[in-house]
ZAMIRO-135024 format. One record per residue (C-alpha): x, y, z; residue in three letters. Coordinates in pm, 1 decimal. Layout:
N
DRENLUM:east:north:up:rest
DRENLUM:X:Y:Z:ala
...
This chain:
401
DRENLUM:east:north:up:rest
DRENLUM:-1088.8:-244.9:1315.7:met
DRENLUM:-922.7:-452.7:1589.3:glu
DRENLUM:-798.7:-141.0:1771.2:lys
DRENLUM:-1144.3:12.5:1754.4:ser
DRENLUM:-1298.1:-297.6:1915.3:cys
DRENLUM:-1033.8:-294.9:2189.1:leu
DRENLUM:-1103.2:72.3:2252.3:gly
DRENLUM:-1475.3:1.9:2294.3:lys
DRENLUM:-1396.5:-285.5:2531.3:thr
DRENLUM:-1170.1:-61.4:2737.5:leu
DRENLUM:-1445.6:200.9:2766.4:thr
DRENLUM:-1698.4:-60.0:2879.2:gln
DRENLUM:-1459.2:-191.1:3145.4:ile
DRENLUM:-1403.2:159.3:3281.9:leu
DRENLUM:-1779.5:219.2:3301.9:ile
DRENLUM:-1828.1:-107.7:3493.1:ile
DRENLUM:-1541.2:-17.6:3726.3:phe
DRENLUM:-1692.1:325.0:3803.8:leu
DRENLUM:-2035.8:171.1:3859.2:phe
DRENLUM:-1896.1:-81.0:4108.9:ile
DRENLUM:-1707.6:195.9:4288.2:phe
DRENLUM:-2029.6:398.8:4306.3:phe
DRENLUM:-2220.0:106.9:4459.4:leu
DRENLUM:-1941.1:52.1:4709.9:tyr
DRENLUM:-1948.6:418.1:4813.5:ser
DRENLUM:-2323.4:402.2:4868.1:leu
DRENLUM:-2281.5:92.1:5085.6:ser
DRENLUM:-2019.1:262.9:5303.2:leu
DRENLUM:-2234.5:572.2:5343.7:gln
DRENLUM:-2530.7:355.8:5441.5:asn
DRENLUM:-2324.0:175.7:5704.5:val
DRENLUM:-2192.8:502.8:5849.7:glu
DRENLUM:-2540.9:658.5:5864.2:cys
DRENLUM:-2679.0:358.9:6049.9:arg
DRENLUM:-2390.1:365.2:6294.6:gly
DRENLUM:-2439.2:733.9:6364.9:glu
DRENLUM:-2813.9:688.9:6419.5:ala
DRENLUM:-2748.2:408.4:6668.3:thr
DRENLUM:-2499.3:623.4:6855.6:tyr
DRENLUM:-2742.8:915.1:6896.5:his
DRENLUM:-3015.5:680.5:7005.8:gln
DRENLUM:-2784.8:537.9:7273.7:his
DRENLUM:-2696.4:883.2:7409.9:ile
DRENLUM:-3057.8:1002.3:7428.0:ser
DRENLUM:-3178.7:692.4:7604.4:ser
DRENLUM:-3021.9:693.0:7950.1:ser
DRENLUM:-3222.7:407.3:8100.7:asp
DRENLUM:-3187.5:175.6:7798.0:ala
DRENLUM:-2997.1:-147.6:7846.6:pro
DRENLUM:-2635.0:-162.5:7727.0:pro
DRENLUM:-2615.1:-230.5:7349.8:pro
DRENLUM:-2543.2:-579.8:7238.8:ser
DRENLUM:-2209.5:-654.9:7070.9:arg
DRENLUM:-2372.2:-880.3:6807.0:val
DRENLUM:-2501.1:-603.0:6574.5:pro
DRENLUM:-2162.9:-431.0:6593.3:gln
DRENLUM:-1983.8:-752.7:6494.1:leu
DRENLUM:-2224.9:-799.0:6201.3:gln
DRENLUM:-2147.7:-448.6:6080.0:lys
DRENLUM:-1775.2:-511.7:6105.4:asn
DRENLUM:-1802.9:-839.1:5911.9:trp
DRENLUM:-2011.8:-672.2:5641.9:arg
DRENLUM:-1755.6:-395.5:5613.9:arg
DRENLUM:-1474.4:-652.5:5585.5:ile
DRENLUM:-1669.8:-855.1:5326.6:leu
DRENLUM:-1736.9:-546.2:5115.5:leu
DRENLUM:-1371.1:-446.9:5135.7:ser
DRENLUM:-1257.3:-792.5:5023.2:val
DRENLUM:-1513.6:-797.2:4741.1:leu
DRENLUM:-1414.1:-452.1:4625.8:phe
DRENLUM:-1045.4:-545.9:4636.9:gly
DRENLUM:-1106.5:-857.4:4425.6:cys
DRENLUM:-1309.1:-664.5:4170.5:leu
DRENLUM:-1047.3:-390.8:4157.9:thr
DRENLUM:-771.3:-644.9:4098.7:gly
DRENLUM:-975.1:-822.0:3830.3:phe
DRENLUM:-1051.2:-498.1:3644.9:val
DRENLUM:-689.1:-385.7:3677.4:ala
DRENLUM:-570.3:-717.0:3528.9:ala
DRENLUM:-807.1:-680.9:3232.9:ile
DRENLUM:-698.3:-321.0:3177.0:leu
DRENLUM:-333.8:-426.4:3186.8:ala
DRENLUM:-397.0:-707.2:2935.6:ala
DRENLUM:-580.0:-469.9:2700.5:val
DRENLUM:-306.2:-208.4:2725.2:leu
DRENLUM:-36.5:-469.7:2658.8:ile
DRENLUM:-234.9:-596.3:2357.7:arg
DRENLUM:-265.3:-243.4:2219.0:leu
DRENLUM:106.6:-189.4:2270.9:leu
DRENLUM:191.9:-512.3:2086.3:val
DRENLUM:-38.6:-418.4:1797.5:leu
DRENLUM:118.0:-75.3:1778.5:tyr
DRENLUM:472.4:-212.6:1774.8:met
DRENLUM:389.3:-484.8:1518.5:asn
DRENLUM:177.3:-273.0:1285.0:arg
DRENLUM:274.6:-274.9:919.2:thr
DRENLUM:481.0:34.6:835.5:pro
DRENLUM:359.9:239.3:540.0:ile
DRENLUM:628.1:207.4:273.8:leu
DRENLUM:715.3:497.7:46.8:lys
DRENLUM:858.6:493.5:-302.3:gly
DRENLUM:891.4:182.9:-522.6:pro
DRENLUM:840.2:-151.0:-349.5:val
DRENLUM:1026.1:-418.9:-547.9:val
DRENLUM:980.7:-797.8:-526.7:phe
DRENLUM:1219.2:-893.5:-810.2:ser
DRENLUM:1602.3:-877.2:-795.6:pro
DRENLUM:1604.2:-776.9:-1163.7:lys
DRENLUM:1440.2:-441.8:-1089.6:ile
DRENLUM:1619.9:-153.0:-917.5:ala
DRENLUM:1390.4:92.8:-735.3:pro
DRENLUM:1562.7:404.6:-872.0:lys
DRENLUM:1558.5:265.0:-1225.8:thr
DRENLUM:1188.8:185.6:-1196.9:leu
DRENLUM:1102.9:530.6:-1063.0:gln
DRENLUM:1289.2:694.1:-1351.5:leu
DRENLUM:1126.1:469.7:-1613.3:ala
DRENLUM:776.1:546.5:-1486.2:leu
DRENLUM:836.8:919.1:-1521.7:ser
DRENLUM:911.5:878.1:-1894.6:asn
DRENLUM:662.6:846.5:-2178.8:glu
DRENLUM:573.5:481.2:-2233.6:asn
DRENLUM:393.0:283.4:-2502.5:gln
DRENLUM:23.4:229.7:-2430.0:leu
DRENLUM:-73.4:-137.3:-2461.4:leu
DRENLUM:-438.2:-119.4:-2363.1:gly
DRENLUM:-688.3:17.6:-2115.5:ser
DRENLUM:-970.2:-102.9:-1894.0:ser
DRENLUM:-1218.3:61.1:-1655.2:pro
DRENLUM:-968.8:36.7:-1368.3:asn
DRENLUM:-651.1:151.6:-1543.0:gly
DRENLUM:-415.1:144.1:-1840.3:lys
DRENLUM:-130.8:-89.1:-1940.5:tyr
DRENLUM:202.3:48.6:-2062.8:tyr
DRENLUM:510.9:-112.9:-2210.5:arg
DRENLUM:812.4:16.6:-2018.8:thr
DRENLUM:1183.1:-43.4:-2080.0:val
DRENLUM:1415.1:-17.4:-1778.7:leu
DRENLUM:1776.4:101.8:-1793.8:asp
DRENLUM:1905.7:-256.1:-1778.6:asn
DRENLUM:1704.5:-344.8:-2090.2:gly
DRENLUM:1435.0:-536.8:-1904.8:leu
DRENLUM:1089.8:-488.6:-2058.2:ile
DRENLUM:800.2:-480.9:-1813.1:val
DRENLUM:428.6:-413.4:-1830.2:ala
DRENLUM:308.0:-138.1:-1599.4:val
DRENLUM:-55.5:-103.5:-1503.6:lys
DRENLUM:-148.6:239.1:-1372.9:arg
DRENLUM:-468.9:211.1:-1177.8:leu
DRENLUM:-729.1:481.4:-1211.6:glu
DRENLUM:-673.1:765.4:-959.7:pro
DRENLUM:-849.4:751.2:-628.3:phe
DRENLUM:-1060.6:1041.1:-514.4:glu
DRENLUM:-786.6:1270.6:-384.7:val
DRENLUM:-840.6:1393.2:-32.0:gly
DRENLUM:-1121.3:1151.3:49.0:ser
DRENLUM:-1117.6:1021.4:402.9:gln
DRENLUM:-1121.9:660.9:278.2:glu
DRENLUM:-807.4:684.1:66.0:thr
DRENLUM:-614.0:907.7:304.4:gln
DRENLUM:-656.3:701.3:621.8:ser
DRENLUM:-347.6:510.1:729.6:lys
DRENLUM:-548.8:194.6:792.9:ser
DRENLUM:-662.5:189.1:428.7:val
DRENLUM:-306.4:247.4:307.0:lys
DRENLUM:-183.9:-41.9:520.7:arg
DRENLUM:-467.1:-265.6:399.0:arg
DRENLUM:-386.7:-195.0:33.2:val
DRENLUM:-17.2:-251.4:100.1:gln
DRENLUM:-90.2:-586.7:264.6:gln
DRENLUM:-312.1:-689.9:-28.2:glu
DRENLUM:-33.2:-608.7:-274.0:leu
DRENLUM:217.6:-807.7:-69.6:glu
DRENLUM:-18.6:-1106.3:-80.5:ile
DRENLUM:-52.5:-1073.7:-458.5:leu
DRENLUM:326.4:-1049.9:-491.7:ala
DRENLUM:365.5:-1380.6:-307.3:ser
DRENLUM:141.8:-1567.0:-554.2:val
DRENLUM:346.0:-1789.8:-785.7:arg
DRENLUM:189.8:-2005.2:-1058.7:his
DRENLUM:268.9:-2061.4:-1423.7:arg
DRENLUM:-81.0:-1946.3:-1522.5:asn
DRENLUM:-76.7:-1624.8:-1318.6:leu
DRENLUM:93.5:-1292.3:-1382.6:met
DRENLUM:323.8:-1226.5:-1086.5:ser
DRENLUM:345.2:-880.1:-934.2:leu
DRENLUM:712.1:-775.3:-960.2:arg
DRENLUM:689.3:-429.8:-801.5:ala
DRENLUM:453.9:-143.4:-726.8:tyr
DRENLUM:480.1:229.8:-676.6:val
DRENLUM:239.6:424.3:-459.8:arg
DRENLUM:181.7:778.0:-578.6:glu
DRENLUM:-37.5:1041.4:-419.5:lys
DRENLUM:-364.2:928.4:-573.2:asp
DRENLUM:-291.5:599.8:-753.4:arg
DRENLUM:-86.6:281.0:-771.2:phe
DRENLUM:137.4:163.8:-1054.5:ser
DRENLUM:176.4:-214.4:-1068.3:leu
DRENLUM:467.9:-381.3:-1248.4:val
DRENLUM:435.0:-721.3:-1420.3:tyr
DRENLUM:634.3:-929.9:-1666.7:asp
DRENLUM:586.6:-821.8:-2026.0:tyr
DRENLUM:410.5:-1079.5:-2246.8:val
DRENLUM:484.1:-1047.1:-2618.8:val
DRENLUM:178.8:-1220.3:-2770.3:thr
DRENLUM:-69.0:-994.0:-2594.2:gly
DRENLUM:-407.5:-1078.2:-2450.1:ser
DRENLUM:-663.2:-1340.7:-2547.9:leu
DRENLUM:-888.2:-1056.6:-2659.0:glu
DRENLUM:-623.7:-937.9:-2907.4:asp
DRENLUM:-574.4:-1291.4:-3037.2:val
DRENLUM:-947.5:-1361.0:-3080.9:met
DRENLUM:-992.7:-1031.1:-3266.5:asn
DRENLUM:-721.0:-1141.2:-3508.9:arg
DRENLUM:-894.3:-1478.5:-3546.6:val
DRENLUM:-1224.0:-1307.6:-3637.2:arg
DRENLUM:-1041.8:-1099.5:-3897.2:leu
DRENLUM:-885.3:-1417.4:-4042.7:asn
DRENLUM:-539.6:-1285.5:-3955.0:glu
DRENLUM:-462.7:-1582.1:-3731.3:leu
DRENLUM:-558.9:-1949.4:-3721.2:gln
DRENLUM:-621.6:-2094.7:-3376.4:leu
DRENLUM:-700.7:-2466.5:-3378.6:asn
DRENLUM:-889.8:-2657.0:-3110.4:trp
DRENLUM:-574.3:-2795.0:-2949.0:glu
DRENLUM:-444.6:-2443.2:-2877.3:val
DRENLUM:-784.8:-2318.1:-2761.5:arg
DRENLUM:-819.5:-2618.5:-2533.2:his
DRENLUM:-472.6:-2547.8:-2388.4:arg
DRENLUM:-576.5:-2189.0:-2319.2:ile
DRENLUM:-897.0:-2300.2:-2143.9:ala
DRENLUM:-710.5:-2552.7:-1927.4:val
DRENLUM:-448.8:-2294.3:-1830.2:gly
DRENLUM:-713.9:-2038.1:-1736.0:val
DRENLUM:-903.1:-2278.0:-1510.1:ile
DRENLUM:-579.7:-2401.7:-1348.9:lys
DRENLUM:-480.4:-2046.0:-1265.9:gly
DRENLUM:-827.7:-1976.8:-1129.0:leu
DRENLUM:-823.9:-2296.1:-923.6:asp
DRENLUM:-490.5:-2194.3:-769.7:tyr
DRENLUM:-642.4:-1862.8:-659.0:leu
DRENLUM:-952.4:-2031.7:-516.6:his
DRENLUM:-800.2:-2342.9:-358.0:ser
DRENLUM:-429.5:-2292.4:-290.0:ser
DRENLUM:-403.8:-1930.2:-176.0:cys
DRENLUM:-451.1:-1842.5:189.5:asn
DRENLUM:-645.1:-1623.9:216.3:pro
DRENLUM:-841.5:-1727.7:-90.3:arg
DRENLUM:-825.4:-1481.0:-379.4:ile
DRENLUM:-1118.9:-1403.4:-607.7:leu
DRENLUM:-1028.2:-1269.4:-948.9:his
DRENLUM:-1342.4:-1051.7:-980.8:cys
DRENLUM:-1251.1:-930.1:-1330.4:asn
DRENLUM:-1190.9:-1237.7:-1545.4:leu
DRENLUM:-1226.4:-1167.4:-1918.0:lys
DRENLUM:-1015.5:-1215.5:-2235.3:pro
DRENLUM:-836.5:-881.4:-2196.7:ser
DRENLUM:-704.1:-1007.2:-1861.0:asn
DRENLUM:-579.7:-1338.0:-2002.3:val
DRENLUM:-226.3:-1282.8:-2131.8:met
DRENLUM:-65.7:-1532.8:-2372.1:leu
DRENLUM:302.9:-1613.3:-2405.1:asp
DRENLUM:476.9:-1723.2:-2724.9:ala
DRENLUM:342.5:-2081.0:-2683.6:glu
DRENLUM:-11.0:-1950.8:-2613.2:phe
DRENLUM:14.0:-2055.1:-2249.9:glu
DRENLUM:-229.4:-1828.7:-2060.5:pro
DRENLUM:-146.8:-1618.0:-1756.0:arg
DRENLUM:-421.4:-1440.2:-1564.3:leu
DRENLUM:-370.4:-1069.3:-1502.3:ala
DRENLUM:-546.1:-834.5:-1258.0:asp
DRENLUM:-599.4:-1117.2:-1008.7:ser
DRENLUM:-741.5:-983.6:-683.3:gly
DRENLUM:-716.9:-617.5:-780.5:leu
DRENLUM:-1081.9:-566.4:-686.7:ala
DRENLUM:-969.0:-519.8:-323.7:his
DRENLUM:-781.6:-206.0:-429.3:leu
DRENLUM:-1078.8:-40.9:-595.7:met
DRENLUM:-1304.8:197.4:-407.0:thr
DRENLUM:-1586.2:126.6:-654.1:asn
DRENLUM:-1599.6:-239.4:-751.7:leu
DRENLUM:-1898.0:-198.2:-986.5:thr
DRENLUM:-1688.4:-15.6:-1242.7:arg
DRENLUM:-1486.4:-334.4:-1290.5:leu
DRENLUM:-1788.6:-531.5:-1403.6:tyr
DRENLUM:-1818.1:-611.7:-1772.6:ser
DRENLUM:-2178.1:-705.8:-1853.0:ser
DRENLUM:-2084.1:-984.2:-2093.9:gly
DRENLUM:-1853.1:-1162.9:-1849.9:tyr
DRENLUM:-2012.4:-1087.4:-1512.1:thr
DRENLUM:-2277.0:-1303.7:-1344.4:ala
DRENLUM:-2619.2:-1152.9:-1285.8:ser
DRENLUM:-2596.4:-1181.3:-905.5:glu
DRENLUM:-2312.0:-928.0:-906.7:cys
DRENLUM:-2544.0:-662.7:-1048.9:phe
DRENLUM:-2849.0:-767.0:-847.6:gln
DRENLUM:-2703.8:-776.1:-496.3:asn
DRENLUM:-2337.1:-674.8:-543.9:ser
DRENLUM:-2233.3:-1016.0:-414.9:arg
DRENLUM:-1924.2:-1166.6:-578.1:tyr
DRENLUM:-1817.0:-1522.3:-495.7:thr
DRENLUM:-1593.2:-1789.4:-647.0:glu
DRENLUM:-1897.0:-1905.4:-848.1:lys
DRENLUM:-1903.3:-1561.1:-1009.4:ser
DRENLUM:-1548.5:-1628.0:-1131.1:asp
DRENLUM:-1674.3:-1961.2:-1269.7:ile
DRENLUM:-1941.8:-1777.2:-1468.3:phe
DRENLUM:-1674.3:-1553.4:-1620.2:ser
DRENLUM:-1466.8:-1858.7:-1709.7:phe
DRENLUM:-1770.0:-2016.5:-1875.6:gly
DRENLUM:-1807.3:-1712.6:-2099.9:val
DRENLUM:-1436.9:-1729.3:-2194.4:ile
DRENLUM:-1470.5:-2099.0:-2281.0:leu
DRENLUM:-1779.9:-2014.8:-2485.0:gly
DRENLUM:-1584.0:-1749.5:-2675.3:val
DRENLUM:-1308.8:-2002.3:-2752.1:leu
DRENLUM:-1564.1:-2253.4:-2883.9:leu
DRENLUM:-1787.2:-2019.7:-3085.1:thr
DRENLUM:-1538.8:-1749.7:-3181.4:gly
DRENLUM:-1805.1:-1490.6:-3095.7:arg
DRENLUM:-1776.6:-1203.7:-2849.4:asp
DRENLUM:-2061.6:-1196.5:-2590.6:pro
DRENLUM:-2141.3:-837.7:-2692.4:ser
DRENLUM:-2205.3:-946.3:-3052.6:asp
DRENLUM:-2547.4:-813.2:-3171.6:pro
DRENLUM:-2599.9:-1160.1:-3316.8:phe
DRENLUM:-2720.9:-1289.5:-2978.8:phe
DRENLUM:-3004.0:-1038.5:-2970.3:gly
DRENLUM:-3127.5:-1142.2:-3313.6:glu
DRENLUM:-3131.5:-1523.0:-3303.0:val
DRENLUM:-3414.9:-1723.4:-3150.0:ser
DRENLUM:-3347.2:-1834.3:-2794.7:gly
DRENLUM:-3071.9:-1575.5:-2772.8:gly
DRENLUM:-3021.2:-1263.3:-2565.6:gly
DRENLUM:-2686.1:-1382.7:-2436.8:ser
DRENLUM:-2416.9:-1635.5:-2521.1:leu
DRENLUM:-2530.7:-1869.2:-2243.8:gly
DRENLUM:-2899.3:-1867.6:-2337.8:arg
DRENLUM:-2817.6:-1923.6:-2702.6:trp
DRENLUM:-2597.0:-2224.2:-2626.1:leu
DRENLUM:-2858.4:-2366.2:-2387.9:arg
DRENLUM:-3127.2:-2327.7:-2654.8:his
DRENLUM:-2916.2:-2508.3:-2917.3:leu
DRENLUM:-2829.0:-2785.7:-2672.8:gln
DRENLUM:-3195.2:-2847.2:-2589.9:gln
DRENLUM:-3278.4:-2848.1:-2960.9:ala
DRENLUM:-2999.1:-3096.2:-3035.4:gly
DRENLUM:-2820.7:-2846.6:-3260.1:glu
DRENLUM:-2509.8:-2777.8:-3052.0:thr
DRENLUM:-2280.4:-2826.3:-3351.2:arg
DRENLUM:-2425.0:-2509.0:-3506.1:glu
DRENLUM:-2265.3:-2306.0:-3226.9:ala
DRENLUM:-1906.5:-2411.5:-3297.1:leu
DRENLUM:-1661.3:-2185.0:-3476.6:asp
DRENLUM:-1669.1:-2295.0:-3841.9:lys
DRENLUM:-1289.1:-2283.0:-3859.0:ser
DRENLUM:-1275.1:-2562.3:-3599.5:leu
DRENLUM:-1495.7:-2811.9:-3781.7:leu
DRENLUM:-1357.4:-3106.4:-3974.5:gly
DRENLUM:-1208.4:-3354.5:-3729.1:glu
DRENLUM:-1476.6:-3583.5:-3582.8:glu
DRENLUM:-1283.5:-3659.0:-3263.8:val
DRENLUM:-1221.3:-3290.4:-3197.8:glu
DRENLUM:-1585.9:-3208.7:-3266.5:glu
DRENLUM:-1694.3:-3459.1:-3000.9:asp
DRENLUM:-1457.1:-3295.3:-2752.6:glu
DRENLUM:-1590.2:-2949.7:-2838.0:met
DRENLUM:-1952.9:-3063.9:-2802.5:leu
DRENLUM:-1871.8:-3191.3:-2453.3:met
DRENLUM:-1698.6:-2861.0:-2380.0:ala
DRENLUM:-2020.2:-2677.5:-2477.0:val
DRENLUM:-2199.8:-2875.7:-2205.7:arg
DRENLUM:-1942.5:-2749.5:-1957.7:ile
DRENLUM:-2006.0:-2393.0:-2075.2:val
DRENLUM:-2381.4:-2428.0:-2025.9:val
DRENLUM:-2346.6:-2553.2:-1667.6:val
DRENLUM:-2090.3:-2280.4:-1586.6:cys
DRENLUM:-2338.8:-2018.2:-1707.1:leu
DRENLUM:-2626.0:-2141.8:-1488.8:ser
DRENLUM:-2834.1:-1860.5:-1343.6:asp
DRENLUM:-2812.0:-2018.9:-997.6:cys
DRENLUM:-2455.0:-1994.7:-858.2:pro
DRENLUM:-2497.6:-2318.3:-662.2:ala
DRENLUM:-2551.2:-2510.5:-988.7:asp
DRENLUM:-2213.0:-2406.0:-1126.9:arg
DRENLUM:-1917.2:-2640.3:-1072.4:pro
DRENLUM:-1618.1:-2534.6:-866.0:ser
DRENLUM:-1277.2:-2468.2:-1015.8:ser
DRENLUM:-1129.1:-2788.4:-871.0:asp
DRENLUM:-1408.7:-2984.6:-1040.9:glu
DRENLUM:-1354.1:-2810.8:-1373.6:leu
DRENLUM:-981.3:-2886.2:-1393.0:val
DRENLUM:-1025.9:-3264.7:-1442.3:pro
DRENLUM:-1336.2:-3212.0:-1655.6:met
DRENLUM:-1135.4:-3009.3:-1907.7:leu
DRENLUM:-804.3:-3193.9:-1889.0:thr
DRENLUM:-977.4:-3527.5:-1951.6:gln
DRENLUM:-1159.9:-3411.7:-2264.5:leu
DRENLUM:-885.0:-3559.0:-2483.1:his
DRENLUM:-933.6:-3902.0:-2320.8:ser
DRENLUM:-1295.2:-3943.1:-2434.9:phe
């Protein structure tokens, strides 16, 4: 983009230079024609008085002035052209080289070992609209999670251009530099002909979606303390992306399947910022976790991430998935957010809480306050939703009330 703008500027400067040269040529021709006409008039008029030297001096001064002006303009244009050419040369020399093969950011991973492991059959962990997760074991015994993004449209001008390849490579390098306890760190990536394979740490417990499915099937008990810890970890990871990263990173695909849990149920956000790598962002959107403005005008902001977080917090409090047909059947329903807002206005918020969480009065008060946070996060107007740095103290201080 920058080189294209410089190229347009260079073209405009050349056009201006040629126009000035054209005007100068016309001026010289006009001066010569007048001089020649004066000379012929002097020859044909034998009894005319000798010509005055004043007009001739004026012509000479005008010629000198035009020459000086033209020289200044030529020097100015030449200086600009030289500066532009030097700038283009610097950009060309400092451009990001397109790397081939595995690009590794962890000393525990050897490029050749990674390439060999990816070529083998691996255990499928899960899938999403933008790719599939695999469990992969390297030769040194290290277990990693590999996400293979959906293939790009092979041969398309967009995916084949070198500028796009460099942009994607720069985005991945930014994601690899992100370090936070509540974020999955990119350990390596491999660029193939039509797709990328991204390598992350392997998390044994699985995703929040897997855990909540087990809770609904009564295969796992998840008390309020653990659910609160998960919510706090998710918003801290999101706040780091929004407030501490430069440039700021939007998650764009926050949902339970992208919240990984370690053995202590500490959450780590996966797929952070991967929307920049997708040629079609709309296929990332999950209707239950995506704000309405994303579908209406394809505009995604940090407040859209807040909406997604609000849905996750609502799932932790109610135990219900936003796609549950229940929301279409109850009065005031239609969605998780509308249902919670309806119960709050009716003074029946307690009815929304997961029945397995009820019993402790102090915890119930905390959960009722958390429902209020959910309702404001799910506001239809993005400006009414709190920011991530406001939500962190709101959630961490719940235990102090």
